[in-house]
C-alpha positions in Angstrom: 5.9 47.3 -4.9 2.7 46.2 -6.7 0.3 43.7 -4.9 1.6 40.7 -6.5 5.1 41.3 -5.9 7.5 40.8 -3.0 11.1 41.0 -1.9 13.7 38.1 -1.9 17.2 38.4 -0.3 20.5 36.7 -0.6 23.1 36.1 -3.6 21.8 32.6 -4.4 18.1 33.5 -4.3 18.5 36.6 -6.2 20.8 35.1 -9.0 18.8 32.0 -9.6 15.9 34.4 -10.1 17.7 36.3 -12.7 18.4 33.4 -14.5 14.9 31.8 -14.5 13.2 32.8 -17.5 9.8 32.0 -15.8 10.4 34.5 -13.0 9.6 38.0 -13.5 12.1 40.2 -11.6 10.9 43.8 -11.5 13.9 45.6 -9.7 17.0 44.5 -8.0 18.9 46.4 -5.3 22.7 45.8 -5.1 25.8 47.1 -4.0 28.5 47.8 -6.6 30.5 44.7 -5.6 27.4 42.5 -5.8 26.7 43.8 -9.3 30.4 42.9 -10.1 29.7 39.2 -8.9 26.7 38.9 -11.0 28.5 39.3 -14.2 31.4 37.4 -12.9 29.0 34.5 -12.3 27.0 35.0 -15.6 30.0 35.7 -18.3 27.7 34.5 -21.2 24.7 36.6 -20.7 23.9 39.7 -18.9 20.8 38.7 -16.5 20.5 42.3 -15.6 19.7 43.4 -19.2 15.9 44.1 -18.8 15.9 44.8 -15.1 15.8 47.9 -13.2 18.8 48.3 -11.2 19.4 50.4 -8.2 22.6 50.7 -6.4 22.6 51.0 -2.8 25.1 50.8 -0.1 25.3 47.9 2.6 23.6 50.1 5.0 20.7 51.1 2.8 20.1 47.5 2.1 20.1 46.5 5.6 16.9 48.4 6.1 15.1 45.9 4.1 16.1 43.0 6.4 16.9 44.0 9.7 13.3 43.4 10.7 14.0 39.7 10.0 17.4 39.7 11.1 18.7 38.3 8.1 22.0 38.8 6.0 21.4 40.1 2.2 24.9 39.9 1.3 24.6 42.8 -1.2 21.5 41.3 -3.1 17.8 42.0 -3.0 15.1 41.6 -5.5 11.6 42.6 -6.2 9.9 39.5 -7.9 6.5 38.1 -8.8 5.4 34.7 -8.3 5.8 32.0 -11.1 2.8 30.4 -12.4 2.7 26.6 -11.3 1.5 23.7 -13.1 -1.6 22.1 -12.3 -1.5 18.9 -10.4 -4.1 17.0 -12.2 -2.5 17.8 -15.6 0.9 17.4 -14.1 0.4 13.7 -13.3 -1.3 12.7 -16.7 0.5 10.1 -18.5 3.2 9.8 -16.0 4.4 6.2 -14.5 7.3 7.2 -12.0 6.7 10.3 -9.9 7.7 11.2 -6.4 6.3 14.1 -4.5 6.8 15.3 -1.0 3.9 16.7 0.9 4.3 18.6 4.1 1.4 18.8 6.8 1.2 21.6 9.3 4.8 22.8 8.7 5.0 26.4 9.0 8.6 27.4 9.8 9.9 29.1 6.6 13.4 28.2 7.0 12.7 24.5 7.3 10.5 24.5 4.4 13.2 26.4 2.3 16.0 23.9 3.6 13.3 21.1 2.6 13.1 22.7 -0.9 16.7 23.0 -1.4 17.1 19.2 -0.7 14.2 18.2 -2.8 15.3 20.1 -5.8 19.1 18.7 -5.4 17.7 15.1 -5.4 15.3 15.6 -8.4 12.0 15.3 -6.4 9.2 16.0 -8.7 7.3 18.3 -6.8 6.0 19.7 -3.3 2.4 19.5 -2.2 1.5 22.2 0.3 -1.7 23.4 1.9 -2.3 26.9 0.2 -3.4 28.9 3.3 -0.4 27.6 5.3 2.2 28.3 2.9 4.5 31.2 3.5 4.8 31.8 -0.5 6.6 35.3 -0.1 8.9 34.7 2.9 12.3 36.2 2.5 13.6 33.6 4.9 12.1 30.7 3.0 13.7 32.1 -0.3 17.0 32.6 1.6 17.1 29.0 3.1 15.9 27.6 -0.4 19.3 29.1 -1.7 18.1 29.7 -5.2 16.1 26.3 -5.4 12.9 28.1 -5.4 13.3 28.5 -9.1 14.0 24.6 -9.7 11.0 22.9 -8.1 7.4 22.4 -8.9 5.2 23.9 -6.0 1.5 22.5 -5.9 -0.6 24.9 -3.6 -3.8 22.9 -2.6 -6.9 23.7 -0.7 -7.0 20.5 1.1 -4.3 18.1 1.9 -6.5 15.4 2.7 -8.6 15.4 -0.3 -5.4 15.7 -2.4 -4.1 12.6 -1.0 -7.4 10.7 -1.5 -7.4 11.8 -5.3 -3.6 10.8 -5.7 -4.3 7.3 -4.2 -7.0 6.9 -6.7 -4.7 7.6 -9.4 -2.4 4.8 -8.2 -0.1 6.7 -5.9 1.2 5.3 -2.9 1.2 7.6 0.4 4.2 6.9 2.9 3.7 8.8 6.1 6.8 9.5 7.9 6.7 8.8 11.8 8.8 7.6 14.5 6.2 5.0 15.2 6.2 3.7 11.7 6.5 -0.2 11.6 9.0 -0.4 8.6 12.3 1.3 8.2 11.9 3.5 4.9 14.9 1.8 3.4 13.2 -1.7 3.3 10.6 0.0 0.8 11.5 -0.7 -3.0 10.0 2.8 -4.2 8.9 1.9 -7.2 6.1 3.7 -9.3 4.4 6.7 -8.1 4.8 7.9 -4.5 4.0 10.6 -2.0 6.2 11.2 1.0 4.2 12.9 3.8 5.8 14.7 6.5 4.2 16.1 9.6 4.7 19.2 11.4 8.2 20.0 13.5 6.7 19.5 16.7 3.4 17.3 16.6 4.0 15.1 13.5 1.1 14.7 11.0 -2.6 15.1 12.0 -4.3 12.0 13.1 -6.9 12.6 10.5 -4.2 13.1 7.6 -2.8 9.9 8.7 -5.9 8.1 7.5 -4.9 8.9 4.1 -1.6 7.3 4.2 -1.1 3.5 2.8 2.0 3.0 5.2 3.8 4.7 8.1 7.4 4.5 7.8 10.5 5.5 9.8 14.0 6.7 9.8 16.1 4.3 12.2 18.2 6.7 14.2 20.2 6.4 17.5 17.7 5.5 20.1 19.3 8.2 22.5 18.1 10.9 20.0 14.5 11.7 20.0 14.0 13.0 16.5 15.5 14.8 13.6 14.6 18.1 12.2 12.0 17.7 9.2 14.5 19.1 6.6 17.3 16.7 7.8 14.8 13.8 7.7 13.6 14.7 4.3 17.1 15.1 2.8 18.0 11.7 4.2 15.1 10.1 2.5 15.5 12.2 -0.9 19.3 11.2 -0.9 18.3 7.3 -0.7 15.6 7.6 -3.2 18.0 9.4 -5.5 20.6 6.6 -5.1 18.1 3.8 -5.7 17.1 5.6 -9.0 20.7 5.9 -10.2 21.5 2.4 -9.5 18.2 0.9 -10.8 
């Protein structure tokens, strides 16, 4: 592999990467059955046409994923990163935008699940701290189930300064916290918004909380301590999508 390439695994992750014209796929490692399935799922276009294809047995492919204890399903690809848009350029001239921002969230599976939900409900982009984002994680790509190909990811050097700059550009920043005063469904959700979620165990950092305009919560059963971050995010994304559809 070259310095800029990495491996992704799983049917959805690999097939969506092959379908994405922006994604450079260098090689794919497939079983004979997975190759047939790719052609079945893409009857109008040979997505393997310009890609080096290597046929392997399931056992041979297991060597690539056994360390991570992952199921590959007969699909592994070597890919390069996509060039993502610049955040400052992306927001120019747009009056309605919704970004999700994650602070101190490090679990690749949770991030991948959140990306899957964000893509499913048309969130405009994900803001992450560059040094903490597992950008070439097989686990994240697998959990995202192909949705890494369908979302804008803005890797920034500093979350706090990014939130400060967005607030100056008329964005409202909503921090999701169990201590929030308002239920998030009481918000009108108009204009430009940032949905800020903190880490799975500790919530958002106090310093980052200073860059929010409002703290809001998801009302849940009082006997339940909290929701997983990807579940929380999916609930919020669905609600915003519903409001948008019915506005």
